[in-house]
C-alpha positions as CSV (number, residue, x, y, z in Angstrom):
1,M,0.0,0.0,0.0
2,K,2.6,2.5,1.0
3,K,4.9,1.8,-1.9
4,N,2.1,2.4,-4.4
5,K,1.0,5.6,-2.5
6,N,4.6,6.9,-2.5
7,S,4.8,6.3,-6.2
8,N,1.6,8.2,-6.8
9,R,2.9,11.0,-4.5
10,R,6.2,11.4,-6.4
11,S,4.2,11.5,-9.7
12,F,1.9,14.1,-8.3
13,V,4.7,16.3,-6.9
14,K,6.5,16.0,-10.2
15,K,3.4,17.3,-12.1
16,L,3.2,20.3,-9.8
17,A,6.9,21.0,-10.0
18,L,6.7,21.0,-13.8
19,G,3.7,23.4,-13.8
20,S,1.1,20.8,-14.8
21,T,-2.5,21.8,-14.0
22,L,-3.5,18.2,-13.6
23,M,-6.6,18.8,-15.8
24,G,-4.9,20.0,-19.0
25,A,-6.6,23.4,-18.6
26,A,-5.0,26.8,-18.1
27,P,-5.1,27.9,-14.5
28,Y,-6.1,31.3,-13.3
29,V,-3.0,32.2,-11.2
30,F,-3.4,35.0,-8.7
31,S,0.1,34.9,-7.2
32,A,3.4,33.4,-8.3
33,S,5.1,30.2,-7.1
34,P,6.2,28.9,-4.7
35,S,3.0,30.0,-3.0
36,Y,0.3,30.0,-5.7
37,Q,-3.5,30.2,-6.0
38,Q,-5.3,28.9,-9.0
39,R,-8.8,28.0,-10.2
40,L,-9.5,25.1,-12.6
41,F,-12.8,24.2,-14.1
42,L,-14.2,20.7,-14.0
43,E,-16.1,19.2,-16.9
44,R,-19.1,16.9,-17.1
45,T,-20.3,15.3,-20.3
46,Y,-23.5,13.2,-20.6
47,E,-24.5,10.7,-23.2
48,P,-26.9,12.3,-25.7
49,L,-30.4,11.0,-24.7
50,S,-33.5,11.0,-26.9
51,F,-36.5,8.8,-26.2
52,T,-39.9,8.2,-27.7
53,P,-42.9,8.3,-25.5
54,N,-43.0,4.5,-25.5
55,D,-39.5,4.3,-24.2
56,H,-39.9,6.4,-21.1
57,I,-39.1,5.1,-17.6
58,N,-42.4,5.4,-15.7
59,L,-41.6,6.6,-12.2
60,A,-43.6,6.6,-9.0
61,L,-42.9,8.5,-5.8
62,I,-43.6,6.9,-2.4
63,G,-43.4,9.5,0.3
64,T,-44.3,12.9,-1.2
65,G,-42.7,15.0,1.6
66,I,-39.8,17.5,1.4
67,Q,-37.1,15.2,0.2
68,G,-39.5,13.2,-2.0
69,I,-40.4,16.4,-3.9
70,Y,-36.7,17.5,-4.3
71,D,-35.8,14.0,-5.5
72,T,-38.6,13.8,-8.0
73,T,-37.8,17.3,-9.3
74,S,-34.2,16.2,-10.0
75,A,-35.3,12.9,-11.4
76,L,-37.6,14.4,-14.0
77,K,-34.8,16.6,-15.4
78,V,-33.2,13.4,-16.7
79,P,-34.5,12.8,-20.3
80,G,-36.8,9.9,-20.8
81,V,-38.4,9.8,-17.3
82,K,-42.1,10.4,-16.6
83,L,-43.8,10.5,-13.2
84,V,-47.1,8.5,-13.3
85,A,-47.9,8.0,-9.6
86,A,-47.5,9.4,-6.1
87,C,-48.2,8.0,-2.7
88,D,-48.4,9.6,0.8
89,L,-50.2,9.1,4.0
90,Y,-51.3,12.8,4.2
91,T,-53.9,13.7,1.5
92,G,-52.6,17.3,1.3
93,R,-49.4,16.0,-0.2
94,L,-51.3,14.1,-2.8
95,D,-53.0,17.3,-3.7
96,R,-49.6,19.0,-3.9
97,A,-48.3,16.2,-6.2
98,K,-51.1,17.0,-8.6
99,E,-50.3,20.7,-8.4
100,L,-46.7,20.0,-9.3
101,W,-46.9,17.2,-11.8
102,G,-50.4,17.2,-13.3
103,K,-53.9,16.2,-12.3
104,D,-53.7,13.0,-14.3
105,I,-51.1,11.2,-12.1
106,F,-52.4,8.4,-10.0
107,V,-52.4,9.1,-6.3
108,T,-53.0,6.9,-3.3
109,R,-52.3,6.5,0.4
110,D,-51.5,2.8,0.0
111,Y,-48.0,2.1,-1.5
112,R,-49.0,-1.4,-2.4
113,K,-51.4,0.0,-5.0
114,V,-48.4,1.7,-6.6
115,L,-46.5,-1.6,-6.7
116,E,-49.5,-3.4,-8.3
117,R,-49.4,-1.2,-11.3
118,K,-47.7,-2.9,-14.3
119,D,-46.9,0.4,-16.0
120,I,-44.4,1.5,-13.3
121,D,-40.8,0.7,-13.9
122,A,-39.1,2.5,-10.9
123,V,-40.0,4.0,-7.6
124,I,-38.4,6.6,-5.3
125,V,-38.7,5.6,-1.6
126,A,-38.6,8.8,0.4
127,T,-40.6,7.8,3.4
128,P,-39.5,8.1,7.1
129,D,-36.6,5.8,7.8
130,H,-38.5,3.1,9.6
131,W,-40.4,2.3,6.4
132,H,-37.3,2.1,4.1
133,K,-36.6,-1.6,4.4
134,R,-40.2,-2.9,3.9
135,I,-41.1,-0.8,1.0
136,T,-37.7,-1.2,-0.8
137,I,-37.9,-5.0,-0.5
138,D,-41.6,-5.1,-1.5
139,A,-40.9,-2.9,-4.5
140,M,-38.0,-5.1,-5.8
141,K,-40.2,-8.2,-5.3
142,A,-42.8,-6.5,-7.5
143,G,-40.3,-6.0,-10.2
144,K,-39.6,-2.3,-9.7
145,A,-36.2,-0.6,-9.7
146,V,-35.7,1.3,-6.5
147,Y,-34.1,4.6,-5.5
148,C,-34.1,4.5,-1.7
149,E,-33.4,7.6,0.2
150,K,-30.5,7.5,2.7
151,P,-30.1,6.1,5.2
152,M,-31.0,2.8,3.7
153,I,-31.6,1.3,7.1
154,Q,-32.9,2.2,10.6
155,R,-31.6,-1.0,12.1
156,F,-28.3,-2.7,11.2
157,E,-29.9,-6.1,10.4
158,E,-32.2,-4.5,7.8
159,G,-29.3,-3.9,5.4
160,H,-28.6,-7.5,5.0
161,E,-32.2,-8.2,4.2
162,I,-32.2,-5.5,1.5
163,I,-28.9,-6.9,0.0
164,A,-30.4,-10.4,-0.1
165,A,-33.6,-9.2,-1.8
166,Q,-31.7,-7.3,-4.4
167,K,-29.5,-10.2,-5.2
168,K,-32.5,-12.6,-5.4
169,T,-34.6,-10.3,-7.6
170,G,-31.8,-8.8,-9.7
171,M,-33.5,-5.4,-9.6
172,V,-31.5,-2.2,-9.7
173,C,-31.3,-0.5,-6.3
174,Q,-29.6,2.8,-5.8
175,I,-29.3,4.4,-2.4
176,G,-30.0,8.1,-2.4
177,S,-27.1,10.0,-0.9
178,Q,-27.4,12.7,-3.6
179,G,-23.9,14.1,-3.6
180,M,-22.3,10.7,-4.4
181,S,-22.2,11.0,-8.1
182,S,-21.1,14.6,-8.1
183,L,-18.2,16.3,-9.9
184,G,-16.7,17.2,-6.6
185,N,-16.6,13.6,-5.3
186,E,-15.1,12.4,-8.6
187,K,-12.3,14.9,-8.6
188,A,-11.5,14.4,-4.9
189,K,-11.2,10.7,-5.5
190,Q,-8.8,11.3,-8.4
191,L,-6.7,13.7,-6.4
192,Y,-6.5,11.4,-3.4
193,E,-5.5,8.4,-5.5
194,E,-2.8,10.5,-7.2
195,G,-1.3,11.2,-3.8
196,A,-2.2,14.9,-3.7
197,I,-2.3,15.0,0.2
198,G,0.2,12.2,1.0
199,E,-1.0,9.7,3.5
200,L,-4.4,10.4,5.0
201,V,-4.3,11.2,8.7
202,M,-7.7,12.6,9.6
203,L,-11.2,13.5,8.4
204,D,-12.9,16.6,9.8
205,M,-16.6,16.9,9.0
206,Y,-19.0,19.4,10.6
207,N,-22.6,20.5,9.9
208,D,-23.9,23.4,12.0
209,R,-27.4,24.9,11.8
210,Y,-29.1,27.9,13.3
211,S,-32.8,27.8,12.4
212,S,-35.9,26.0,13.5
213,E,-36.3,24.4,10.1
214,G,-32.7,23.3,10.1
215,A,-33.4,21.6,13.5
216,W,-36.4,19.7,11.9
217,Q,-39.1,22.0,13.3
218,Y,-41.0,21.6,10.0
219,A,-44.3,23.4,9.4
220,I,-47.6,21.5,10.2
221,P,-50.5,22.2,7.8
222,P,-53.7,23.6,9.3
223,D,-55.9,20.8,7.8
224,A,-53.9,18.0,9.4
225,D,-56.3,15.7,11.4
226,P,-57.0,12.0,11.8
227,K,-59.0,12.0,8.5
228,T,-56.3,13.6,6.4
229,V,-53.4,11.8,8.0
230,D,-53.3,8.0,8.1
231,F,-51.4,8.0,11.4
232,D,-51.8,4.3,12.2
233,T,-50.2,3.2,9.0
234,F,-47.4,5.8,9.6
235,L,-46.5,4.1,12.9
236,G,-45.9,0.8,11.2
237,K,-43.7,-1.3,13.4
238,A,-43.1,1.5,15.8
239,P,-44.9,1.6,19.2
240,K,-48.5,2.5,19.1
241,V,-49.4,6.0,20.3
242,P,-52.4,8.3,19.8
243,Y,-52.6,10.6,16.8
244,D,-49.9,13.2,17.0
245,P,-49.3,15.6,14.0
246,V,-46.0,16.6,15.5
247,R,-44.7,13.1,15.3
248,F,-46.0,12.7,11.8
249,F,-44.6,15.9,10.3
250,R,-41.5,16.1,12.4
251,W,-40.6,12.5,12.5
252,R,-36.8,13.0,12.4
253,N,-37.0,14.1,16.0
254,Y,-37.9,10.7,17.2
255,K,-35.8,7.5,17.2
256,D,-38.9,5.4,16.7
257,Y,-39.2,6.7,13.1
258,G,-35.8,8.3,12.2
259,T,-32.1,8.0,12.8
260,G,-31.2,11.4,14.3
261,V,-28.3,13.5,13.0
262,A,-26.3,10.3,12.2
263,G,-28.9,9.0,9.6
264,D,-29.7,12.5,8.3
265,L,-26.2,14.0,8.0
266,F,-23.4,11.6,8.9
267,V,-24.4,9.1,6.3
268,H,-23.7,11.7,3.5
269,A,-20.2,12.1,4.8
270,F,-19.6,8.4,5.0
271,S,-20.8,7.8,1.5
272,T,-18.4,10.4,0.2
273,L,-15.5,9.3,2.4
274,N,-15.8,5.6,1.6
275,Y,-16.1,6.4,-2.1
276,I,-13.1,8.7,-2.3
277,L,-10.9,6.2,-0.4
278,S,-12.4,3.0,-1.9
279,S,-12.9,2.0,1.8
280,N,-15.2,-0.4,3.6
281,G,-15.5,1.9,6.6
282,P,-14.4,2.2,10.2
283,T,-13.9,-0.4,13.0
284,R,-14.7,1.7,16.1
285,A,-16.9,4.6,17.1
286,L,-17.4,6.8,20.1
287,T,-20.1,9.5,20.5
288,T,-21.0,12.1,23.0
289,G,-23.5,14.9,22.8
290,G,-26.9,15.8,24.2
291,L,-30.2,17.7,23.9
292,R,-29.0,21.3,24.5
293,Y,-31.7,23.6,23.1
294,W,-34.5,22.1,21.0
295,K,-36.3,20.6,24.0
296,D,-39.6,20.2,22.2
297,G,-40.3,16.5,23.1
298,R,-37.7,15.0,20.7
299,D,-35.7,12.1,22.0
300,V,-32.6,12.6,19.8
301,P,-29.7,14.9,20.5
302,D,-29.3,18.3,18.8
303,V,-25.5,18.4,19.5
304,S,-23.5,15.4,18.5
305,L,-19.7,14.7,18.3
306,S,-18.6,11.3,17.0
307,F,-15.1,9.9,16.5
308,Y,-14.2,7.0,14.3
309,D,-11.2,4.7,13.8
310,Y,-10.4,3.6,10.3
311,P,-7.9,0.7,10.0
312,E,-5.0,0.6,7.5
313,T,-6.0,-1.1,4.2
314,K,-4.7,-1.4,0.7
315,T,-6.2,2.0,-0.2
316,H,-5.6,4.1,2.8
317,A,-3.4,4.5,5.9
318,A,-4.9,4.1,9.4
319,F,-6.7,7.4,10.3
320,N,-9.2,9.0,12.5
321,A,-12.5,10.7,11.6
322,S,-14.3,13.4,13.5
323,F,-18.0,14.2,12.8
324,R,-19.7,17.1,14.5
325,V,-23.3,18.5,14.3
326,N,-24.7,21.4,16.2
327,F,-28.3,22.5,15.7
328,I,-27.9,25.7,17.8
329,A,-24.8,27.3,16.2
330,G,-25.0,30.9,17.4
331,Y,-22.5,32.1,14.8
332,G,-25.0,31.3,12.0
333,G,-24.1,27.8,10.9
334,G,-22.2,26.2,8.1
335,G,-20.6,23.0,7.1
336,G,-17.3,21.4,5.9
337,F,-15.6,18.2,4.9
338,R,-11.8,18.1,5.0
339,L,-9.5,15.2,4.2
340,I,-6.2,16.0,6.0
341,G,-3.0,14.3,4.9
342,T,0.7,14.4,5.7
343,E,1.3,16.8,2.8
344,G,-2.0,18.7,2.3
345,E,-5.7,18.7,2.6
346,L,-8.8,18.4,0.4
347,H,-11.9,20.5,1.1
348,V,-14.6,18.5,-0.7
349,G,-18.1,19.7,-1.9
350,S,-20.5,18.5,-4.6
351,N,-19.6,21.4,-6.9
352,S,-15.9,22.1,-5.9
353,V,-12.8,20.7,-4.4
354,K,-10.0,22.8,-2.9
355,L,-6.5,21.3,-2.6
356,V,-4.2,23.0,-0.2
357,R,-0.6,21.9,-0.1
358,S,1.6,23.2,2.7
359,K,5.2,22.9,3.8
360,I,6.1,21.0,6.9
361,G,8.8,22.6,9.1
362,N,11.6,20.0,9.0
363,A,14.4,22.4,9.9
364,P,14.6,23.8,13.5
365,S,13.6,27.4,14.0
366,G,14.5,30.1,16.5
367,Y,11.9,28.6,18.9
368,S,14.1,25.6,19.8
369,L,17.5,27.1,18.9
370,I,17.1,29.8,21.5
371,A,18.3,27.3,24.1
372,F,21.7,26.9,22.5
373,T,24.8,29.0,22.1
374,E,25.3,31.1,19.0
375,E,28.1,28.7,17.9
376,N,25.9,25.6,18.3
377,Q,23.0,27.3,16.5
378,K,25.3,27.9,13.4
379,K,26.4,24.2,13.5
380,I,22.9,22.9,13.7
381,K,21.7,25.1,10.8
382,A,24.6,24.0,8.7
383,E,23.9,20.3,9.5
384,Y,20.2,20.6,8.3
385,A,21.2,22.6,5.2
386,A,23.5,19.8,4.2
387,K,20.7,17.3,4.5
388,N,18.6,19.4,2.0
389,V,15.4,18.6,4.0
390,E,13.6,21.4,2.1
391,D,14.3,20.8,-1.6
392,R,13.2,23.0,-4.5
393,A,10.6,20.5,-5.9
394,S,8.7,20.5,-2.6
395,S,8.7,24.2,-2.5
396,L,7.3,24.5,-6.0
397,S,4.4,22.2,-5.1
398,L,3.0,24.5,-2.3
399,G,-0.1,26.5,-2.8
400,E,-3.9,26.3,-3.3
401,T,-5.9,24.9,-6.2
402,T,-9.7,25.1,-6.4
403,F,-11.4,22.8,-8.9
404,E,-14.9,24.2,-9.6
405,A,-17.9,23.0,-11.5
406,P,-18.9,25.2,-14.4
407,G,-21.9,27.5,-14.1
408,D,-24.2,25.3,-16.2
409,Y,-23.4,22.1,-14.1
410,K,-26.7,20.3,-13.5
411,G,-25.6,19.3,-10.0
412,G,-24.8,16.2,-8.0
413,H,-28.5,15.4,-7.4
414,Y,-29.1,15.2,-11.1
415,D,-26.0,13.1,-11.6
416,H,-27.1,10.6,-9.0
417,F,-30.4,10.1,-10.8
418,Y,-28.7,10.1,-14.2
419,N,-26.6,7.2,-12.8
420,F,-29.7,5.5,-11.5
421,F,-31.7,5.6,-14.7
422,Q,-28.6,4.6,-16.7
423,G,-28.6,1.5,-14.4
424,V,-32.3,0.9,-15.0
425,R,-31.7,1.0,-18.7
426,G,-28.8,-1.5,-18.3
427,K,-26.1,0.9,-19.5
428,K,-24.2,1.4,-16.2
429,T,-23.8,-0.1,-12.8
430,V,-25.2,2.1,-10.1
431,I,-22.6,3.9,-7.9
432,Q,-24.3,3.2,-4.5
433,D,-25.8,-0.2,-4.4
434,P,-27.3,-1.8,-1.2
435,T,-23.9,-3.1,0.0
436,F,-22.4,0.4,-0.3
437,G,-25.5,1.8,1.3
438,L,-25.2,-0.5,4.3
439,R,-21.5,0.3,4.8
440,A,-22.3,4.0,4.8
441,G,-25.5,3.8,6.8
442,G,-24.1,1.2,9.2
443,A,-21.1,3.4,9.9
444,A,-23.3,6.4,10.5
445,L,-25.6,4.5,12.9
446,L,-22.7,3.5,15.0
447,A,-22.9,7.0,16.4
448,N,-26.4,6.3,17.7
449,E,-25.3,2.9,19.1
450,S,-22.5,4.5,21.0
451,Y,-24.5,7.5,22.2
452,Y,-27.4,5.4,23.7
453,Q,-25.1,2.7,25.1
454,N,-22.8,5.4,26.5
455,K,-19.7,3.5,25.4
456,P,-17.5,2.9,22.3
457,V,-18.8,0.3,19.9
458,Q,-16.9,-2.0,17.5
459,W,-17.8,-2.7,13.9
460,D,-16.7,-5.2,11.2
461,P,-16.8,-3.2,8.0
462,K,-16.3,-6.2,5.8
463,A,-19.0,-8.3,7.3
464,M,-21.1,-5.2,8.1
465,K,-21.9,-6.3,11.6
466,L,-21.5,-5.1,15.1
467,V,-18.7,-6.9,17.0
């Protein structure tokens, strides 16, 4: 592993020293070497697509809430896709579906009626997390391709059931962590594999929010009542409780239906991380946190800090990962994803990647030399100069490069659905199949396992099981 990585690193540093832009495009240089700043533009090309009305993929949406609407909006931008049905347990969302996509689409509160239809080729499963497994498996058994929102699972064991069902039915199943297929992820993976940051040492991910909506305090419609909301079906396998519109419309706040910040936010980071590194995931997790502000009846924390151990593998060194979420970030909020290596760092987003390469201080400075005589200081400086620990090639490779998507980029969400529908048409393998989905979702849910057990937990990333 290290020999191959070192070879990639030497090749990468040589490119920089020779002035290569890595992309073959002219950089916009704002300051001269050895400390440079440059912008390079990424490119995305799509296969030309043209379909007759009889060759469209007929799509159905199961779960017409916030994410379901955003998913479907992106999906319908891909040529050759038509929405024919929508399902939700709140009648107001069915009315909304007709407003958005036409009065002729079929609507129902029973997802099984969607799966019975012979004219439907694929479904989006955008329900609360505790319904993902059952509907995904039922859909594949009914001969439908499935795009299942992240996290694929609410419980660890559910993932293996979905994997088995996909293998048995042979149906296409894509897990919906929408940034997975993005230009940013692709470029970050290329840069990492080229040795751009040396050996990986640490991941730093954070997502801070400062709004009631960002903390899942979603609006509740005025016409919500036991007639317009099928609350009993919503509960499913969860404990039975009386009708409660807060639980229905703000389900992420409850561990009976959702997966907390881990399932909502950590899972995106694990999808990206495992993809960039070609990794199966971590072996150990430790989480702390608490409910600090949004004390509205929820039973999941609004502040969460999790720490993961990744073992050395053929594709990466052993490293540590830090995940942080704060739903009461008084400075206004923000987010970040940084891969930190021995020779630089990557700031990764769906639309851009920033590579920062810095210079390690190998020669002693005045800080430590102050304890020695002037004569000894001169000798020490001469000794390090003779070793040439700060060579010219390394100095030339220092600086900052930002790789950006062009202004007309359709976005990572579009790309993920493009990948899914290419898979449905048999032209491409989906990028995030159920095995990938379990490795990302399972790693994320380790945070919950550790938090509620109040201790570190162990994970087998290959077998995808708790140890």
